[in-house]
N, C-alpha and C positions, 0 to 999 in steps of 0.2 A: 693454494688458491681455492676460493669458494666457488662452487659450481651449482647452477640449477640443474634439474634433470635433463633439460634440453641441451644445456652447455656440455654436460657429461657425454651425452650421445654424440654431439658434434665433435668433441675432442677425440672420442674413440674412433669415430668414422674417419677423421683427418689422419690420425696416426696409423690406423690399421687398414684402411681401405674397406670397400664394401665386401661383405661375405656372401651376399645374394642367397641368404638362408630363407627358406628351407629348400635344399636342392632336390627337386622332384619333377617328374614329367606331367603329373596331374594331381588334382586335389584328392582323387581317390587314393593315390599312393601316400599322400600326406596323412589322410585319415588312418590308414593302416599303420604307418610308421609311428604316428603319435601314440598308438596303443602299444606297439612293440617296444618302444624305448622305455616304457615304465620299468623302473627298478632294475635296469640292466645297463650295460655299456653300449656305446654307439656301434662298436664292432659287432656285438652279438645281435643287436637289432637289425643291422645291415645284412647279416647272414640270413636271418629269417625273412627279411624283406625280399632278398634275391630269390629265395626259394618260392615265395608267394608270387613274385613276378613271373618266374618260369612256369608255374602251374596255372596262373590265371590272367597274367598281364594286368593285374590289379582291377579286373572286372568284378565289381561288387556282387553282381548277380551270380557269377560263377562261385564266388566264395560263400554266399548265402546258401546255395544249393549243394555245396560240397559236404560230404559226410564229416561229422565233427572230428572223428578220429583222424581223417586225412589232413584236415586243417591243423589239428594239434601237432602233427608231425612236422608240418611246415613251420609252425611257430616255435617248436622246441628249442632252437638255438637261443631264442630271446628269453627263455625261462617262463615259468608260470603259464605253461602252455594251455591248460584247461581254461583258466580264467581269461587269458588274452584271446584265445580263439572264440570263446563265447562273446567277449566284448566286440571283436571284429564283426561277427555275424549280426549282433544286435544293432550296432551302430550302422553297419552297412544296410540292414533292413530298413532302419529308420530313414536313412539318407535316400534310399531307393523309393520309399513310400512318398518322399517329397520331391520325386523326379530328378534327384541329383542336381537341384537348382538352388545354389546358395543364396542368390538374390531374393528369390521368392521366400525362402526360409526366413531370412532376415525381415522381410516385409510382414510375414505371418506372425512371427513371435516377438519382434521388437526387443524391448528391454528385458523380456523374460527368457530370451534364448539361452543364456548361460544356465539358468535354472533347469530348463528343459534338457540340456546336454547332461547336466549332473544327474538327472533321473535315469539315464541310460546305464546299463550294466558296464562296469569297468571304466567309467569316466569319472575321475576325480577332479579336484580343482585345477591341477596343473594341465591335465589333458584337455579339460574344458577350455582353458585359456589359450592353449595352443590351437585348438579348433577355431576359437573366436578370432584369433589373429590371422591364421593361415588359410582357413576354409571360408570364413564369413567376412574377412577383410575389415575387422574392427580394430581400433587403436587400443588393443588389450595388452597389458603388461603381463609377462610371465615370470612369476616370483620364484624361480627355481633355485637350487642350491648355489649355483654360481652367482646368481643375482644377489642372494642374501649375503654371501661371503663378500662380494664386492661392496655392497652398501655398508656392511659392518666395517670394512677397512676404511671406508670414507666417512665414518663417524655416526652412522645410524645404529642405535642400540636396540637390544631386545628383539632381534629378528630370530626367534627361536624355531619357527616352523613356516610352512608355506603361507598359512593364513595371516600370520603376523605382518608380513610384507604386503600381501595381496590387499589387506584392508587399507593400507596406506596409499596404495595405487590401484584402486579398483578399475580405473581407466586412465590412460596416459593423458595429461593435460595438453591443451593447444600450445604450440602449433604442431604437435605430433600428428602425423597421418598414419593410416594403417600400414603403409609401406615402411614408414619409420619404425613402427612397432615391430614389424617383421625383422628389419635390419638390426634394431637394437638388441633383440634377443640373440641373434647370431653373433653380434659383436661381443656381448657379455659372455657367451659360452666359449668363444674362441679365446677371449682374454683369460677366462678361468683355466682353460686347458694349458695356457702358457705360463700363468703366474700363480696358480694356486696349488701346485704340486711340487714342493709344499707351499702353504699359504705365505710363508715368510718371504717368498720370492716377489710378493707384491711390492716390497720396498725397492726392488730393482726396476719397477715399471714406470711408465710415463705418468701414472696417476698418483704415485707416491707423494704424500704431503698434501694432497687435495682434500677438500671437505665438501660433501654433498649437502645442499640445502633443499629440503623438501617443503614446498609451500602449498 
């Protein structure tokens, strides 16, 4: 069956049910976890996140004021502790300087917001897109490994890296809302966990034989 992007989202939502992703108590928690998850497993990122919760309750000012060596120890389970702890403090400082007000930040930066995020230490394209979708409530697509694998299985070729898919879907088309964007990312990642280990299991899925049409 040929599917538009929105058809794909609706089919996944119908078959899988809502994931309600990103599971967090605050946007501050999501900011921290978006950095922790880089180049590691969800389990390792969760371990580090729980340590940070215990030490700070995700209070960004507490984390900014924390000695870097202390924060590095909290980040350690997620790996790359020096780089990630520096990123957490820099992004937290930036967010605090903007009064932790995502609505005002969107109003201030408009279409240049993603570029501003990319200028912060430790924020690459995937993290920037996560922040766009989950902190700033934009209909942003997150072209992560699971998304690229899924789209490849659905007939989209030459998805060699993050940028290759992100360029095709700089922003999700209408009628996608920011809430749809958040849910779509969760669905894709849950699908990937179930059917891409190994990738041959895709043929057992409810999307086997479908073809994605990007317009």
